[in-house]
PDB file of N, CA, C, O and CB in Angstrom:
ATOM      1  N   MET A   1      85.734  96.798  97.194  1.00  0.00           N
ATOM      2  CA  MET A   1      86.881  97.643  96.944  1.00  0.00           C
ATOM      3  C   MET A   1      87.714  97.714  98.216  1.00  0.00           C
ATOM      4  O   MET A   1      87.181  97.896  99.311  1.00  0.00           O
ATOM      5  CB  MET A   1      86.446  99.056  96.475  1.00  0.00           C
ATOM      6  N   ARG A   2      89.008  97.571  98.062  1.00  0.00           N
ATOM      7  CA  ARG A   2      89.905  97.692  99.205  1.00  0.00           C
ATOM      8  C   ARG A   2      89.967  99.147  99.638  1.00  0.00           C
ATOM      9  O   ARG A   2      89.610 100.038  98.868  1.00  0.00           O
ATOM     10  CB  ARG A   2      91.319  97.159  98.866  1.00  0.00           C
ATOM     11  N   HIS A   3      90.407  99.390 100.838  1.00  0.00           N
ATOM     12  CA  HIS A   3      90.528 100.763 101.331  1.00  0.00           C
ATOM     13  C   HIS A   3      91.772 101.396 100.716  1.00  0.00           C
ATOM     14  O   HIS A   3      92.870 100.845 100.793  1.00  0.00           O
ATOM     15  CB  HIS A   3      90.599 100.800 102.893  1.00  0.00           C
ATOM     16  N   ALA A   4      91.582 102.552 100.110  1.00  0.00           N
ATOM     17  CA  ALA A   4      92.682 103.263  99.465  1.00  0.00           C
ATOM     18  C   ALA A   4      93.458 104.089 100.487  1.00  0.00           C
ATOM     19  O   ALA A   4      92.907 104.557 101.483  1.00  0.00           O
ATOM     20  CB  ALA A   4      92.154 104.165  98.338  1.00  0.00           C
ATOM     21  N   SER A   5      94.747 104.255 100.213  1.00  0.00           N
ATOM     22  CA  SER A   5      95.594 105.091 101.054  1.00  0.00           C
ATOM     23  C   SER A   5      95.753 106.494 100.489  1.00  0.00           C
ATOM     24  O   SER A   5      96.105 107.426 101.213  1.00  0.00           O
ATOM     25  CB  SER A   5      96.952 104.451 101.220  1.00  0.00           C
ATOM     26  N   THR A   6      95.489 106.644  99.186  1.00  0.00           N
ATOM     27  CA  THR A   6      95.628 107.939  98.531  1.00  0.00           C
ATOM     28  C   THR A   6      94.470 108.162  97.574  1.00  0.00           C
ATOM     29  O   THR A   6      93.735 107.232  97.241  1.00  0.00           O
ATOM     30  CB  THR A   6      96.971 108.036  97.786  1.00  0.00           C
ATOM     31  N   ILE A   7      94.319 109.395  97.139  1.00  0.00           N
ATOM     32  CA  ILE A   7      93.289 109.699  96.147  1.00  0.00           C
ATOM     33  C   ILE A   7      93.582 108.947  94.852  1.00  0.00           C
ATOM     34  O   ILE A   7      92.666 108.415  94.224  1.00  0.00           O
ATOM     35  CB  ILE A   7      93.210 111.224  95.885  1.00  0.00           C
ATOM     36  N   ALA A   8      94.853 108.899  94.446  1.00  0.00           N
ATOM     37  CA  ALA A   8      95.216 108.177  93.219  1.00  0.00           C
ATOM     38  C   ALA A   8      94.802 106.709  93.315  1.00  0.00           C
ATOM     39  O   ALA A   8      94.242 106.168  92.362  1.00  0.00           O
ATOM     40  CB  ALA A   8      96.735 108.285  92.954  1.00  0.00           C
ATOM     41  N   GLU A   9      95.066 106.060  94.439  1.00  0.00           N
ATOM     42  CA  GLU A   9      94.667 104.658  94.608  1.00  0.00           C
ATOM     43  C   GLU A   9      93.154 104.512  94.510  1.00  0.00           C
ATOM     44  O   GLU A   9      92.659 103.588  93.864  1.00  0.00           O
ATOM     45  CB  GLU A   9      95.164 104.113  95.958  1.00  0.00           C
ATOM     46  N   TYR A  10      92.427 105.409  95.142  1.00  0.00           N
ATOM     47  CA  TYR A  10      90.971 105.339  95.119  1.00  0.00           C
ATOM     48  C   TYR A  10      90.440 105.463  93.687  1.00  0.00           C
ATOM     49  O   TYR A  10      89.595 104.675  93.263  1.00  0.00           O
ATOM     50  CB  TYR A  10      90.372 106.439  96.007  1.00  0.00           C
ATOM     51  N   ILE A  11      90.937 106.453  92.952  1.00  0.00           N
ATOM     52  CA  ILE A  11      90.447 106.690  91.588  1.00  0.00           C
ATOM     53  C   ILE A  11      90.832 105.533  90.667  1.00  0.00           C
ATOM     54  O   ILE A  11      90.019 105.096  89.852  1.00  0.00           O
ATOM     55  CB  ILE A  11      91.007 108.018  91.035  1.00  0.00           C
ATOM     56  N   ILE A  12      92.067 105.034  90.790  1.00  0.00           N
ATOM     57  CA  ILE A  12      92.481 103.893  89.965  1.00  0.00           C
ATOM     58  C   ILE A  12      91.627 102.675  90.276  1.00  0.00           C
ATOM     59  O   ILE A  12      91.178 101.994  89.354  1.00  0.00           O
ATOM     60  CB  ILE A  12      93.970 103.569  90.190  1.00  0.00           C
ATOM     61  N   GLN A  13      91.390 102.381  91.557  1.00  0.00           N
ATOM     62  CA  GLN A  13      90.593 101.208  91.920  1.00  0.00           C
ATOM     63  C   GLN A  13      89.170 101.332  91.400  1.00  0.00           C
ATOM     64  O   GLN A  13      88.597 100.359  90.910  1.00  0.00           O
ATOM     65  CB  GLN A  13      90.579 101.018  93.438  1.00  0.00           C
ATOM     66  N   LYS A  14      88.604 102.519  91.505  1.00  0.00           N
ATOM     67  CA  LYS A  14      87.253 102.753  90.984  1.00  0.00           C
ATOM     68  C   LYS A  14      87.231 102.520  89.471  1.00  0.00           C
ATOM     69  O   LYS A  14      86.302 101.894  88.959  1.00  0.00           O
ATOM     70  CB  LYS A  14      86.775 104.196  91.319  1.00  0.00           C
ATOM     71  N   TRP A  15      88.229 103.008  88.761  1.00  0.00           N
ATOM     72  CA  TRP A  15      88.350 102.833  87.314  1.00  0.00           C
ATOM     73  C   TRP A  15      88.431 101.347  86.964  1.00  0.00           C
ATOM     74  O   TRP A  15      87.768 100.884  86.036  1.00  0.00           O
ATOM     75  CB  TRP A  15      89.592 103.580  86.778  1.00  0.00           C
ATOM     76  N   LEU A  16      89.249 100.601  87.716  1.00  0.00           N
ATOM     77  CA  LEU A  16      89.377  99.159  87.479  1.00  0.00           C
ATOM     78  C   LEU A  16      88.066  98.429  87.754  1.00  0.00           C
ATOM     79  O   LEU A  16      87.673  97.542  86.997  1.00  0.00           O
ATOM     80  CB  LEU A  16      90.491  98.575  88.350  1.00  0.00           C
ATOM     81  N   ASP A  17      87.391  98.806  88.843  1.00  0.00           N
ATOM     82  CA  ASP A  17      86.127  98.151  89.215  1.00  0.00           C
ATOM     83  C   ASP A  17      85.060  98.323  88.136  1.00  0.00           C
ATOM     84  O   ASP A  17      84.187  97.469  87.983  1.00  0.00           O
ATOM     85  CB  ASP A  17      85.612  98.711  90.544  1.00  0.00           C
ATOM     86  N   GLU A  18      85.128  99.424  87.388  1.00  0.00           N
ATOM     87  CA  GLU A  18      84.164  99.676  86.314  1.00  0.00           C
ATOM     88  C   GLU A  18      84.467  98.846  85.068  1.00  0.00           C
ATOM     89  O   GLU A  18      83.610  98.712  84.195  1.00  0.00           O
ATOM     90  CB  GLU A  18      84.154 101.157  85.956  1.00  0.00           C
ATOM     91  N   ARG A  19      85.669  98.292  84.975  1.00  0.00           N
ATOM     92  CA  ARG A  19      86.097  97.610  83.757  1.00  0.00           C
ATOM     93  C   ARG A  19      86.388  96.117  83.905  1.00  0.00           C
ATOM     94  O   ARG A  19      86.393  95.391  82.911  1.00  0.00           O
ATOM     95  CB  ARG A  19      87.300  98.273  83.242  1.00  0.00           C
ATOM     96  N   PHE A  20      86.628  95.655  85.116  1.00  0.00           N
ATOM     97  CA  PHE A  20      86.987  94.255  85.348  1.00  0.00           C
ATOM     98  C   PHE A  20      86.089  93.653  86.423  1.00  0.00           C
ATOM     99  O   PHE A  20      85.542  94.362  87.267  1.00  0.00           O
ATOM    100  CB  PHE A  20      88.472  94.132  85.758  1.00  0.00           C
ATOM    101  N   ARG A  21      85.952  92.350  86.374  1.00  0.00           N
ATOM    102  CA  ARG A  21      85.175  91.651  87.401  1.00  0.00           C
ATOM    103  C   ARG A  21      85.869  91.761  88.750  1.00  0.00           C
ATOM    104  O   ARG A  21      87.097  91.697  88.822  1.00  0.00           O
ATOM    105  CB  ARG A  21      84.974  90.169  87.023  1.00  0.00           C
ATOM    106  N   PRO A  22      85.105  91.925  89.809  1.00  0.00           N
ATOM    107  CA  PRO A  22      85.708  92.012  91.151  1.00  0.00           C
ATOM    108  C   PRO A  22      86.554  90.769  91.444  1.00  0.00           C
ATOM    109  O   PRO A  22      86.124  89.640  91.207  1.00  0.00           O
ATOM    110  CB  PRO A  22      84.605  92.176  92.234  1.00  0.00           C
ATOM    111  N   GLY A  23      87.751  90.996  91.957  1.00  0.00           N
ATOM    112  CA  GLY A  23      88.630  89.899  92.327  1.00  0.00           C
ATOM    113  C   GLY A  23      89.386  89.263  91.182  1.00  0.00           C
ATOM    114  O   GLY A  23      90.141  88.316  91.402  1.00  0.00           O
ATOM    115  N   SER A  24      89.206  89.755  89.959  1.00  0.00           N
ATOM    116  CA  SER A  24      89.870  89.120  88.816  1.00  0.00           C
ATOM    117  C   SER A  24      91.300  89.602  88.604  1.00  0.00           C
ATOM    118  O   SER A  24      92.038  89.020  87.808  1.00  0.00           O
ATOM    119  CB  SER A  24      89.074  89.370  87.567  1.00  0.00           C
ATOM    120  N   LEU A  25      91.695  90.653  89.302  1.00  0.00           N
ATOM    121  CA  LEU A  25      93.037  91.203  89.139  1.00  0.00           C
ATOM    122  C   LEU A  25      93.759  91.305  90.474  1.00  0.00           C
ATOM    123  O   LEU A  25      93.143  91.515  91.518  1.00  0.00           O
ATOM    124  CB  LEU A  25      92.971  92.573  88.477  1.00  0.00           C
ATOM    125  N   LYS A  26      95.063  91.153  90.419  1.00  0.00           N
ATOM    126  CA  LYS A  26      95.909  91.531  91.547  1.00  0.00           C
ATOM    127  C   LYS A  26      96.390  92.936  91.200  1.00  0.00           C
ATOM    128  O   LYS A  26      96.809  93.186  90.070  1.00  0.00           O
ATOM    129  CB  LYS A  26      97.130  90.499  91.788  1.00  0.00           C
ATOM    130  N   VAL A  27      96.332  93.851  92.160  1.00  0.00           N
ATOM    131  CA  VAL A  27      96.712  95.234  91.917  1.00  0.00           C
ATOM    132  C   VAL A  27      97.829  95.611  92.876  1.00  0.00           C
ATOM    133  O   VAL A  27      97.706  95.446  94.090  1.00  0.00           O
ATOM    134  CB  VAL A  27      95.497  96.187  92.078  1.00  0.00           C
ATOM    135  N   VAL A  28      98.927  96.120  92.314  1.00  0.00           N
ATOM    136  CA  VAL A  28     100.062  96.561  93.114  1.00  0.00           C
ATOM    137  C   VAL A  28     100.253  98.054  92.856  1.00  0.00           C
ATOM    138  O   VAL A  28     100.611  98.460  91.750  1.00  0.00           O
ATOM    139  CB  VAL A  28     101.367  95.744  92.771  1.00  0.00           C
ATOM    140  N   PHE A  29     100.011  98.869  93.886  1.00  0.00           N
ATOM    141  CA  PHE A  29     100.101 100.317  93.752  1.00  0.00           C
ATOM    142  C   PHE A  29     101.519 100.802  94.031  1.00  0.00           C
ATOM    143  O   PHE A  29     102.234 100.256  94.871  1.00  0.00           O
ATOM    144  CB  PHE A  29      99.113 101.003  94.697  1.00  0.00           C
ATOM    145  N   ASP A  30     101.903 101.851  93.294  1.00  0.00           N
ATOM    146  CA  ASP A  30     103.183 102.515  93.510  1.00  0.00           C
ATOM    147  C   ASP A  30     102.983 103.995  93.175  1.00  0.00           C
ATOM    148  O   ASP A  30     103.186 104.418  92.036  1.00  0.00           O
ATOM    149  CB  ASP A  30     104.334 101.866  92.632  1.00  0.00           C
ATOM    150  N   GLY A  31     102.588 104.760  94.167  1.00  0.00           N
ATOM    151  CA  GLY A  31     102.329 106.192  93.951  1.00  0.00           C
ATOM    152  C   GLY A  31     101.101 106.405  93.088  1.00  0.00           C
ATOM    153  O   GLY A  31      99.996 106.012  93.464  1.00  0.00           O
ATOM    154  N   THR A  32     101.289 107.024  91.936  1.00  0.00           N
ATOM    155  CA  THR A  32     100.161 107.312  91.049  1.00  0.00           C
ATOM    156  C   THR A  32     100.018 106.280  89.942  1.00  0.00           C
ATOM    157  O   THR A  32      99.286 106.502  88.978  1.00  0.00           O
ATOM    158  CB  THR A  32     100.317 108.687  90.442  1.00  0.00           C
ATOM    159  N   THR A  33     100.716 105.148  90.073  1.00  0.00           N
ATOM    160  CA  THR A  33     100.570 104.066  89.110  1.00  0.00           C
ATOM    161  C   THR A  33     100.204 102.772  89.821  1.00  0.00           C
ATOM    162  O   THR A  33     100.407 102.619  91.026  1.00  0.00           O
ATOM    163  CB  THR A  33     101.859 103.885  88.298  1.00  0.00           C
ATOM    164  N   ALA A  34      99.665 101.856  89.046  1.00  0.00           N
ATOM    165  CA  ALA A  34      99.348 100.532  89.562  1.00  0.00           C
ATOM    166  C   ALA A  34      99.688  99.514  88.490  1.00  0.00           C
ATOM    167  O   ALA A  34      99.389  99.716  87.313  1.00  0.00           O
ATOM    168  CB  ALA A  34      97.851 100.427  89.985  1.00  0.00           C
ATOM    169  N   THR A  35     100.308  98.428  88.896  1.00  0.00           N
ATOM    170  CA  THR A  35     100.508  97.298  88.003  1.00  0.00           C
ATOM    171  C   THR A  35      99.370  96.340  88.266  1.00  0.00           C
ATOM    172  O   THR A  35      99.113  95.964  89.409  1.00  0.00           O
ATOM    173  CB  THR A  35     101.908  96.611  88.215  1.00  0.00           C
ATOM    174  N   ILE A  36      98.682  95.945  87.198  1.00  0.00           N
ATOM    175  CA  ILE A  36      97.592  94.984  87.348  1.00  0.00           C
ATOM    176  C   ILE A  36      98.030  93.664  86.730  1.00  0.00           C
ATOM    177  O   ILE A  36      98.695  93.636  85.695  1.00  0.00           O
ATOM    178  CB  ILE A  36      96.274  95.506  86.683  1.00  0.00           C
ATOM    179  N   ILE A  37      97.648  92.581  87.378  1.00  0.00           N
ATOM    180  CA  ILE A  37      98.031  91.244  86.945  1.00  0.00           C
ATOM    181  C   ILE A  37      96.759  90.411  86.862  1.00  0.00           C
ATOM    182  O   ILE A  37      96.009  90.307  87.833  1.00  0.00           O
ATOM    183  CB  ILE A  37      99.082  90.595  87.921  1.00  0.00           C
ATOM    184  N   ASP A  38      96.520  89.816  85.684  1.00  0.00           N
ATOM    185  CA  ASP A  38      95.305  89.022  85.522  1.00  0.00           C
ATOM    186  C   ASP A  38      95.536  87.566  85.909  1.00  0.00           C
ATOM    187  O   ASP A  38      96.626  87.200  86.348  1.00  0.00           O
ATOM    188  CB  ASP A  38      94.807  89.106  84.082  1.00  0.00           C
ATOM    189  N   ARG A  39      94.519  86.747  85.748  1.00  0.00           N
ATOM    190  CA  ARG A  39      94.572  85.359  86.222  1.00  0.00           C
ATOM    191  C   ARG A  39      95.579  84.496  85.475  1.00  0.00           C
ATOM    192  O   ARG A  39      95.977  83.445  85.978  1.00  0.00           O
ATOM    193  CB  ARG A  39      93.216  84.736  86.108  1.00  0.00           C
ATOM    194  N   ILE A  40      96.005  84.921  84.271  1.00  0.00           N
ATOM    195  CA  ILE A  40      96.995  84.126  83.529  1.00  0.00           C
ATOM    196  C   ILE A  40      98.386  84.758  83.582  1.00  0.00           C
ATOM    197  O   ILE A  40      99.303  84.316  82.891  1.00  0.00           O
ATOM    198  CB  ILE A  40      96.557  83.966  82.070  1.00  0.00           C
ATOM    199  N   GLY A  41      98.533  85.792  84.406  1.00  0.00           N
ATOM    200  CA  GLY A  41      99.837  86.385  84.628  1.00  0.00           C
ATOM    201  C   GLY A  41     100.206  87.556  83.730  1.00  0.00           C
ATOM    202  O   GLY A  41     101.305  88.099  83.842  1.00  0.00           O
ATOM    203  N   GLN A  42      99.307  87.951  82.846  1.00  0.00           N
ATOM    204  CA  GLN A  42      99.600  89.107  82.013  1.00  0.00           C
ATOM    205  C   GLN A  42      99.513  90.373  82.857  1.00  0.00           C
ATOM    206  O   GLN A  42      98.703  90.461  83.780  1.00  0.00           O
ATOM    207  CB  GLN A  42      98.631  89.181  80.809  1.00  0.00           C
ATOM    208  N   THR A  43     100.359  91.357  82.532  1.00  0.00           N
ATOM    209  CA  THR A  43     100.398  92.577  83.313  1.00  0.00           C
ATOM    210  C   THR A  43     100.165  93.809  82.441  1.00  0.00           C
ATOM    211  O   THR A  43     100.378  93.791  81.229  1.00  0.00           O
ATOM    212  CB  THR A  43     101.727  92.689  84.035  1.00  0.00           C
ATOM    213  N   ALA A  44      99.729  94.859  83.090  1.00  0.00           N
ATOM    214  CA  ALA A  44      99.576  96.165  82.457  1.00  0.00           C
ATOM    215  C   ALA A  44      99.777  97.211  83.545  1.00  0.00           C
ATOM    216  O   ALA A  44      99.647  96.929  84.736  1.00  0.00           O
ATOM    217  CB  ALA A  44      98.167  96.318  81.756  1.00  0.00           C
ATOM    218  N   THR A  45     100.095  98.419  83.109  1.00  0.00           N
ATOM    219  CA  THR A  45     100.286  99.515  84.050  1.00  0.00           C
ATOM    220  C   THR A  45      99.183 100.544  83.839  1.00  0.00           C
ATOM    221  O   THR A  45      98.881 100.942  82.714  1.00  0.00           O
ATOM    222  CB  THR A  45     101.690 100.162  83.879  1.00  0.00           C
ATOM    223  N   VAL A  46      98.594 100.961  84.950  1.00  0.00           N
ATOM    224  CA  VAL A  46      97.530 101.970  84.935  1.00  0.00           C
ATOM    225  C   VAL A  46      98.060 103.180  85.690  1.00  0.00           C
ATOM    226  O   VAL A  46      98.691 103.044  86.738  1.00  0.00           O
ATOM    227  CB  VAL A  46      96.184 101.425  85.580  1.00  0.00           C
ATOM    228  N   ARG A  47      97.795 104.375  85.142  1.00  0.00           N
ATOM    229  CA  ARG A  47      98.327 105.595  85.748  1.00  0.00           C
ATOM    230  C   ARG A  47      97.215 106.625  85.986  1.00  0.00           C
ATOM    231  O   ARG A  47      96.306 106.783  85.170  1.00  0.00           O
ATOM    232  CB  ARG A  47      99.425 106.198  84.855  1.00  0.00           C
ATOM    233  N   TYR A  48      97.312 107.317  87.118  1.00  0.00           N
ATOM    234  CA  TYR A  48      96.450 108.446  87.446  1.00  0.00           C
ATOM    235  C   TYR A  48      97.271 109.702  87.190  1.00  0.00           C
ATOM    236  O   TYR A  48      98.333 109.891  87.783  1.00  0.00           O
ATOM    237  CB  TYR A  48      95.926 108.380  88.943  1.00  0.00           C
ATOM    238  N   GLU A  49      96.769 110.566  86.297  1.00  0.00           N
ATOM    239  CA  GLU A  49      97.515 111.767  85.939  1.00  0.00           C
ATOM    240  C   GLU A  49      96.551 112.889  85.582  1.00  0.00           C
ATOM    241  O   GLU A  49      95.653 112.705  84.760  1.00  0.00           O
ATOM    242  CB  GLU A  49      98.475 111.487  84.766  1.00  0.00           C
ATOM    243  N   ASN A  50      96.735 114.041  86.194  1.00  0.00           N
ATOM    244  CA  ASN A  50      95.910 115.221  85.914  1.00  0.00           C
ATOM    245  C   ASN A  50      94.415 114.929  85.986  1.00  0.00           C
ATOM    246  O   ASN A  50      93.641 115.394  85.149  1.00  0.00           O
ATOM    247  CB  ASN A  50      96.249 115.769  84.547  1.00  0.00           C
ATOM    248  N   GLY A  51      94.016 114.151  86.997  1.00  0.00           N
ATOM    249  CA  GLY A  51      92.601 113.854  87.208  1.00  0.00           C
ATOM    250  C   GLY A  51      92.036 112.772  86.315  1.00  0.00           C
ATOM    251  O   GLY A  51      90.831 112.521  86.342  1.00  0.00           O
ATOM    252  N   MET A  52      92.888 112.113  85.512  1.00  0.00           N
ATOM    253  CA  MET A  52      92.416 111.070  84.601  1.00  0.00           C
ATOM    254  C   MET A  52      93.170 109.770  84.869  1.00  0.00           C
ATOM    255  O   MET A  52      94.286 109.777  85.388  1.00  0.00           O
ATOM    256  CB  MET A  52      92.593 111.506  83.124  1.00  0.00           C
ATOM    257  N   VAL A  53      92.543 108.668  84.509  1.00  0.00           N
ATOM    258  CA  VAL A  53      93.179 107.351  84.615  1.00  0.00           C
ATOM    259  C   VAL A  53      93.278 106.772  83.230  1.00  0.00           C
ATOM    260  O   VAL A  53      92.321 106.821  82.457  1.00  0.00           O
ATOM    261  CB  VAL A  53      92.387 106.397  85.564  1.00  0.00           C
ATOM    262  N   PHE A  54      94.435 106.223  82.912  1.00  0.00           N
ATOM    263  CA  PHE A  54      94.583 105.544  81.643  1.00  0.00           C
ATOM    264  C   PHE A  54      95.563 104.391  81.770  1.00  0.00           C
ATOM    265  O   PHE A  54      96.434 104.376  82.639  1.00  0.00           O
ATOM    266  CB  PHE A  54      95.041 106.518  80.567  1.00  0.00           C
ATOM    267  N   MET A  55      95.392 103.425  80.876  1.00  0.00           N
ATOM    268  CA  MET A  55      96.280 102.285  80.835  1.00  0.00           C
ATOM    269  C   MET A  55      97.411 102.646  79.890  1.00  0.00           C
ATOM    270  O   MET A  55      97.160 103.179  78.809  1.00  0.00           O
ATOM    271  CB  MET A  55      95.537 100.980  80.384  1.00  0.00           C
ATOM    272  N   GLU A  56      98.635 102.373  80.267  1.00  0.00           N
ATOM    273  CA  GLU A  56      99.765 102.727  79.405  1.00  0.00           C
ATOM    274  C   GLU A  56      99.601 102.066  78.053  1.00  0.00           C
ATOM    275  O   GLU A  56      99.222 100.900  77.948  1.00  0.00           O
ATOM    276  CB  GLU A  56     101.106 102.313  80.047  1.00  0.00           C
ATOM    277  N   GLY A  57      99.896 102.845  77.014  1.00  0.00           N
ATOM    278  CA  GLY A  57      99.700 102.379  75.650  1.00  0.00           C
ATOM    279  C   GLY A  57      98.377 102.857  75.096  1.00  0.00           C
ATOM    280  O   GLY A  57      98.154 102.803  73.887  1.00  0.00           O
ATOM    281  N   GLU A  58      97.491 103.329  75.969  1.00  0.00           N
ATOM    282  CA  GLU A  58      96.187 103.847  75.582  1.00  0.00           C
ATOM    283  C   GLU A  58      96.337 105.347  75.346  1.00  0.00           C
ATOM    284  O   GLU A  58      97.072 106.017  76.072  1.00  0.00           O
ATOM    285  CB  GLU A  58      95.098 103.544  76.674  1.00  0.00           C
ATOM    286  N   GLU A  59      95.655 105.872  74.350  1.00  0.00           N
ATOM    287  CA  GLU A  59      95.711 107.312  74.115  1.00  0.00           C
ATOM    288  C   GLU A  59      94.983 108.053  75.217  1.00  0.00           C
ATOM    289  O   GLU A  59      93.955 107.587  75.709  1.00  0.00           O
ATOM    290  CB  GLU A  59      95.110 107.666  72.751  1.00  0.00           C
ATOM    291  N   LYS A  60      95.500 109.185  75.600  1.00  0.00           N
ATOM    292  CA  LYS A  60      94.823 110.027  76.583  1.00  0.00           C
ATOM    293  C   LYS A  60      93.662 110.720  75.882  1.00  0.00           C
ATOM    294  O   LYS A  60      93.835 111.334  74.829  1.00  0.00           O
ATOM    295  CB  LYS A  60      95.806 111.071  77.224  1.00  0.00           C
ATOM    296  N   LEU A  61      92.497 110.616  76.469  1.00  0.00           N
ATOM    297  CA  LEU A  61      91.305 111.258  75.884  1.00  0.00           C
ATOM    298  C   LEU A  61      90.986 112.542  76.604  1.00  0.00           C
ATOM    299  O   LEU A  61      90.021 113.222  76.257  1.00  0.00           O
ATOM    300  CB  LEU A  61      90.092 110.319  75.934  1.00  0.00           C
TER     301      LEU A  61
END
């Protein structure tokens, strides 16, 4: 895991590490969101909000 600069980055990275293989994504952080890019160039946005992490388009649980 890379060193996080914020709590949001740390929590998002931990969330990603639990769901994807290490090194399989490029992650670009912007405040409380991160754009993730996979090996074939597909992208998704992950957000840290109110103590939870979710991928945009996913229902908040």
